[in-house]
C-alpha positions, 0 to 999 in steps of 0.5 A: 500500500502506497504511503499517504503523502504529507501535505505541506505549504511552501513560502518564499520571500525576497526583498527585491525582484532582483536575484541576490546571492542565489536566493531568488524566488525561483531558486527558493521554490526549486529547492523547496520542491525538490525537498518535498519530493524527496520527503514524499510531501504534497505541496498544497499551496505556494505563497510568495511575497516579492519585495516585502520586508522581513522585519515583521509580518505586517505588510506581507500579505501572502504570509498573512494569508497563509497563516489565516488559511492554516487557522481555518484548517481547510487545507489540512497541511502539516508543515510549512517549508521555507528556504531559510529561517531568515525568509520566515522573518527576521524579528524574533518576536514575530517569528515565534508568534507566527510559529506559535499560531501555526503550532496551535493548529498542528502545523510545524515549520521546516527550514530546509537550508538550516536543517531545522524542523520545529516538530522535533524538540531541538527544532523549536529551541534552534528557531528561538536561538537563531531568530534572537541572535539574528536580531541582536546581531543586527542591533549590535551592528547598528549600535557599532555603526552609530558609535563610529559616526559619533567618534568621527564627529568628536574628531571634528570630521564630516560624517558623510552625505552632501556638503552643506551649502557654502562648502564642498567636499575635498577628500571627504573634508569640508572646504569653503566654496567661496562662490556660495560662502558669499551668500551665507555671510550675507544672510547672517549679516542681514539677519543680525544687523537689520530688522529683516526676518527669514522670509524678508531675507529670502525675498531680498535675495531673490529681488536683488538678483542673487541665485542659489547655486544648484546642487546635487540635492537641489534643482532650484536657484531661488531662495526660500525661507526654509533655506534661510532658516536652515542656514541660520540654525546650522552650527557648521557655519561657525566651524562646529559639527553637530551629531544627533540633530535628527533621530530615528524614533519609533512611531507610537502604536506601531511595531516596526515603523520609524520616523525622523525627528529633530532633536533639541539637544545634540552633540556639538564639537569643534570641526577641523573645517574653517567656519564661514562666519564667526562664533559670535555672529552665529550666537547672535543669530541663534539668540535672535532666532530664539526671540522670534515670535515674542509679541509685546503686549500693549497696556495703553492706547489700545486702539492706536496702531503705528501704521507705518512701523517697519515700512518707514525707513531711517534716512541714515541707516535704512532700517525700519523705524518703529512707533514710539510714544511720549506720555504726558502726565498731570501733576498728580501722575495720571496720564492725560495724552499720548503723543506718537512718533516714528524713530530709528531703532539705532541698530548696530550697523555693519561697521560695528557702530550704532545709527546716530539718527535721533530725530523723531517724526510725528506719526500723524504728519507722516501718515497723513502725507502717505495717505494724501499721495494715495488719494491723489493717485486714485483720483487720476482718471486713467487709474480706474481703467488701468486697475480694472484691466488688472483685476481678473487677469490670469497668471501663468503657473504652468512651469511651476506646476510642472516643476512640482510634478517633476520633483514629486516624481523624483521624491517617489523614486528616491523613497522607493529606492530607500525602501528597496535598500532597507529591504535588502538590508533586512534580507541579508544573511546573518551567517554570511561572512561579509554580512557586516561589511555589506550592511555598513555599505548599504547603511552609508547608501541609506544615509545618502538617500536620506540626504537626497530625499530631504533635499528634494523635500526642501525643493518641493516646499520651496516651489510650493511656497513660491506657487502659493506666494504667487497665488496669494500675491495675486489675491492680495493684489486684486483685493488691494486694487478693489479697495483702491477703487473705493479708497476715498469712501472707505479708508477714513472709516477704517480702524488704525489696525485695518489701516495698518494691514492695508498699507502693509499689503500695498506699500513696501517702503517709505523713505524720508529726508533727514530733515524737512526741506525748506519748501516743506517737503519731507517724503523722498520715495515710496515703493509699492508692492504692486504696480500703480498708474501714475501720469501716463505710465505704470510704476511701482515707485514714486520718487521726490529725490531731486538727485535721483529722479531724471525728470527732476534733474532735467526740470531743474536744469531747464529752469536755470538755463531757461531753455529746453530741447523737450517739446512744450507739451512734455514740459507742461506734463512734467510740471503738472505731475510735480505740482500734483504731488507737491514736488515743486 
């Protein structure tokens, strides 16, 4: 009588679709089928997870389906055949839990290559030992690698990955790239010595024609606030090396999911590289970064706002002037009136000296002058026509949207590569004599991928912010234009806060003379955030500076020489424009 065949399932797994060290799916299946045939076993089901990690049973659908079928008992199998224990799982807890689930329903595990049979007394013990050893060894290698990186940081050496902006890697060491370092110094200078924040610095760099050099982990030449923030927060620029600024932390509620979290406390060591800025400048920037966002709470004149604070510029140092209050007291000490002024903050200049401009300007006087300029602008008959043409006009964002799509595709590719590499690391054979070297090589590649992913993520953020800014500016521009059409009717009804919000959305900068001029003029220059219609042209700036306005120089020369090559109608138009704005 022919012996009844023992029923079994076979399970195969590889971390990638590629053949690695002869452990391809086909190779595993062939080995298991030959073993089953030799042992007179009947293969009932074949389960296979391709490109799945062995860290846990989560994310291995075929493995999970096999366990479910065993628990249902429909196939009456007695064994599950795997090529090696590492194919069954590399996490000790999951290996033992899965094995226990199988044995609860009378199904045992055979690891063909390892010669392990869990139905025998020694088999389960061997499985417990090998799975635990594999996990411990993996953790030890990780710890050793991390300690090596820590020691490298202690020695002041660069730990790998892309060089930060402003540096280049030469034989594995950081060296200053002067074409990039200029930008780094400029960022620190602007942040320390002016009232500009990170967003304002990014905008200033872009507006003044500075381009960010494209790097291997970046495709954009525009500056974003995230880039400025990263530069100001990175101690590498003052000659230090930080270790542990980012850490892999386990996601709460999961068994094998991790995320990168920025750390407040980290190791900081003197680097062997040269700093681009001084430690003093870095510390000053760091202190200012910590204070950013602290808001002063008002206790008096709660309805009053310094409408042009920050917009009005000091005529000496160019920094934003702030609102100041002079409180008059009665003899009994009680307050009876507040007088408001604009004054310079007397910030320390680039040469180390503080600004010496002491004059305080009446807020009412300056505010009224700027308001009057806007009133005269909107009264121009052609102004309304020009504004209406602008409202509803389309903006072309196709190129930016294509850039976002390209970067997101690149991000998916890099993320996929990172996942595949992690799976390859997980599938390495612990018994391989080159295991440690292979693991370290893969880990180095993994860290490089993390750097690339972070670079692309920053680029995506920058481009999306640029797109958002364009759309927001368009919305803001249209809102401002809509309001300008009804300026005379609405502005006087606004609260101080509403006036401040409007002027901040419309006026970028107001410049004044150091002293009021003999003819009573004190406004020198106004720059708007959006184009306005003035005279017969579109402009974003109005200038009353006789030394810098071409037409003014021409007019003055004509008045002195009593002659002009310009047609009379042009002369008349210019005279009318100057008179209109109080320039003559």
